[in-house]
N, C-alpha and C positions, 0 to 999 in steps of 0.2 A: 503387563502394559495396559493401563486402563486409558491413556490420553495418545491421542495422534494429532500431531500438529505440524500443519505445512506453513511457511513462511516465504514468500517470494522475495528476492534479493536481499536474502540473509548473509550474502558474503562481505557485508560491509555496513557502516552507519546505523541507521535506526534498526534495519533489518537484522545485522549481527548481534544489537542489543537486544531485540526480541528475543534472539532464539539464547542469548546468553541467560534470558530473565525468566523463562517459562516455569509458571508457578506450580508445574505440577511434577513432582519428584521423578515418577516413573514414565514420564512421556518419551515416546519416541519423535524426535522433531526432523523434519525433513526440510532443506533450502531448495527452492526451485529459483536457480539463476544460471547464468552461463560459468561463473568462476568458481563458486563453491567457496564456504567458510568452513567454519568448526563442527556443525550440524551434517548430519546425513545428508548428502547431495544428489538432487535428481538435475542432471545437466539439461538445460533449456534456454534458449535466446527467445525472451517472451516478446520481442517486437516481430517474430517470424510465425507467420500463421500455422506454418506446418507443424510447429513447437507445440502450439496450444492444442493440436490433435494428441500429440503424444503426452501432454499432461492430463487431457481427460482420460486417455486411456490408462494413465498411471492412477489417476484417483479410482476408476473402477475397479482397477486390480487389487488396489490396496483396501479398498473397503468392501470388496465382496467376501461376505461372510464376517465381518468385524461386529466384535461383541463387547468392545471396550466400554467405557464409562461417557468419552466425549469425543468430537472430533472439532477441530479448529482450523481455518483456513485464513490468514492474516495476508492479505495481498498490499504490499509495500512497495514491489518494483515499479518504478519510473524514472522519467528523465528530464531535465531541465534544457538539456540541448536541442536544437540548437537556441541560442538567444540572439534576439534582433527581428528586426520588421519582416513580417511574414513574406512581403515580396523580395527580400533582400537574402534570406537564408539558402543554404543549399536544398535542393529539391528530396534529394535521397536521405538526408539527416532528418529533415522536416517531416517525410512520410514515416520514417520509424519512429519519431516521435510521436505521431497521432496514432498509430499501431500500438507501441507500447502504453501512452497514457490516456487513450479513449477506449479502443476495441478490446485489448486484452484483459482488461478489468470486468468487462461485461461478459465475455466469451467463457474466462476462466470462473468467474463466479458462477455462470449458469452451470457449468461442468460440475463444480464441487456441489451445487443444489442438486443437480440430476444424481451425482454418486451418492449422496446422502439421504435421498428421499424415502428409501426403504427403511432407514435405522431407526432405533426407538431411543437412541442415547441421546444425551446433550450435543447440541450442534450450534456452530458460532462461525459466522462469515463477517470478517472485520477487513474493510476496505480504507487504506490511508488516503484522505483528502488534503486540502491546505485552505489557508485564507485566500488564496489565489482563486479558489473555486467561486468566491463571490466578490472578490476585488480585480478588477483589471489591471494589467501591468502592461505597458507597452513594451513589447521585445518577447512577452512569454505566450504568445498566441496559443501554441499547441498545448503548452502545460495547463495554462489558465481553463481552457476549454475541455482538457482531460480532465481535470479535476470537477469541473462543474458537471460533465457528464456522469462521473462517478457517483456524485451527490444524487444528483435524478435518478439514477438506475437503482441506488440504496433505497430513496424514497419508495420508487415503485415496487420493487421485488418486496419491501418491506411488508406493503399492504398483500401482497400475495402468500406470505409465508405463514404457517402457523406451527411449524417443526423447527426450523433452523432461524435462529436471531441474526439479522443481516444489519449491520451498522456501519457508519463512516465516520473516521476521526481525523481531525485536522491535530497535529501535534505542537503546533506553534513554530516558531523560527527556530530550529535546533541547529548546533554548531558541527556540520557533517562536510564532506567533500563538496557536495552540490552547493553549501553555502559559500565556501571557498571559490568554487567556478563562478558563483554569482558575482562576488566581489571583485572577481579579475576580470570581468567585462567593462568594456570602455562604456562612457556615457551615452555615447551616440547609438550604442545597440539596445543599451537598457537605461532609461533617462532616470529610474528609481534607484539606481544603485547605490548614490550616497546614503539612502535609508539603512541600508544593510551594513554599509561602514559604520554607520554611527551606532547600530544597533551591537556589533562586534566591540566597538571601543568602549562602550559602556558596561559591557558584561551581561547585557540584555539575552543573550541566547540561552537556551535551553541545552543541555546534554543529551546525548542519545541514551544513555541510561535511565534519566528522568522521564524522557519521553516514551520508553519502553514501561516503565514501572505504571505509567499513567495509561497508557493503553491496556496492558493486562487488568489493570483495575476495573475497567468497563466491563469485562466479564461477569464480575461480581454485582453489577449495578442493574437495578430494575427500570432499565431503558428501553422504551416503546421499540417495537420492530420498526426499522427503516429509520430511526435516528441518525441525525447527522451532527456530530458534535464537536466543540473545539476546547482542547484539554485547558485552554487558558482561562475558558467560562468557567469550568469546573472548579478551578483553582481560586476563582475570584471569589 
């Protein structure tokens, strides 16, 4: 084994596509999620701070004495739920979303950087972002804020790192279960829902496989540390 790859949320959607498309033939691929997919599974609820501690311990254990060629962590896990005005959504669901979308990427990213700090191999930390990091959508406050936090964290940590490359990537609008959930939302809760119906109707959605291929291709690009990129801009 010359490559060790972690992907959070690899049980479905873009995460599962990333796990299926790992470009390193001999890689060991570990899914960090509640449910698990086809990859090796480390069970964790990434909206639970207690499980962040378990993931940090897991990183440290797996990387102790590691002598492979590269290590990669792609943090993909996130949630769009709950959708609706911040004052009107369920408090527990909203708290879970804030922890998963805003806090978990920073805490787990720091844990990966700490665990890999003593390694001399190739190191990559990739955070999934969204156009929602820059465009505010009424009804998506926890998701918008979470993705904006991810990008600012990446910009900052990218200035600190000279050993691990840290980037954020927005994959575009991808045809996943999350998009199905968005389109099923009433306009009262999400006023922009019509735009997403139109994207589906016109075939403008990307596939998880295409998004995964684009994300993996970034590891071969000479991107400055701390870059926040959108796959749609790279294809333009």
